[in-house]
SEMARPA-909080 format. One record per residue (C-alpha): x, y, z negated; residue in one letter. Coordinates in steps of 0.2 Angstrom, whole numbers, padded with zeros to 4 digits, always signed. Example, Ala and Ser with C-alpha at 12.3 -4.5 7.8 and 13.67 -1.06 7.14 Angstrom:
2
+0062-0022-0039A
+0068-0005-0036S
END
This chain:
85
-0054+0799-0506M
-0066+0787-0514T
-0077+0791-0529Q
-0065+0779-0540S
-0051+0789-0536Q
-0059+0805-0540T
-0066+0799-0556R
-0048+0792-0561H
-0040+0808-0557A
-0052+0817-0567E
-0050+0807-0582R
-0031+0809-0581V
-0034+0828-0580V
-0045+0825-0595S
-0034+0815-0605Q
-0020+0828-0601F
-0032+0842-0607K
-0033+0832-0624D
-0015+0832-0627M
-0014+0852-0626L
-0019+0864-0639S
-0033+0876-0636A
-0023+0889-0632T
-0014+0878-0620G
-0030+0873-0610R
-0035+0893-0610Q
-0019+0896-0602H
-0018+0884-0591V
-0036+0887-0584G
-0048+0877-0575E
-0043+0881-0558K
-0026+0873-0561H
-0034+0858-0569F
-0043+0856-0552A
-0028+0858-0544D
-0021+0845-0553L
-0033+0833-0551A
-0032+0836-0532L
-0013+0832-0533L
-0016+0816-0542I
-0030+0810-0531E
-0017+0813-0516A
-0003+0803-0525A
-0017+0789-0527I
-0021+0791-0510D
-0003+0791-0504A
+0001+0776-0515A
-0014+0766-0508L
-0008+0770-0490L
+0008+0764-0493D
+0002+0748-0500E
-0010+0746-0485N
+0005+0748-0473A
+0015+0733-0483H
-0002+0721-0480Y
-0002+0726-0461V
+0017+0722-0459S
+0013+0706-0468E
-0002+0702-0456L
+0009+0707-0441E
+0021+0693-0446R
+0009+0681-0450L
+0002+0683-0433C
+0019+0682-0424Q
+0022+0666-0433R
+0005+0659-0429M
+0008+0664-0410K
+0026+0655-0409R
+0018+0641-0418S
+0004+0639-0404G
+0016+0641-0391E
+0028+0628-0399H
+0013+0617-0400F
+0007+0620-0382D
+0025+0616-0375A
+0024+0600-0385E
+0006+0595-0378S
+0014+0600-0360A
+0029+0590-0362A
+0018+0574-0370S
+0005+0575-0355Q
+0020+0575-0343V
+0029+0560-0351V
+0012+0550-0352N
+0008+0553-0334E
END
């Protein structure tokens, strides 16, 4: 995970802590807050992986279109060369 993801998770946990009373913070404890930060980081990571998978799919479709277009262009070029000969 990147530093920015870690910092973001820490900010979310800090904001959550601010929402709790002092007693609530003591009851939850630092270990659980650290666990929460890890869960948030994992969620951010999963969301980024999903987004990257979407972009990969888009790029694969674009590559296929470009390949088909190139094959179509090559077929037309070959046909016009035969006609011109």
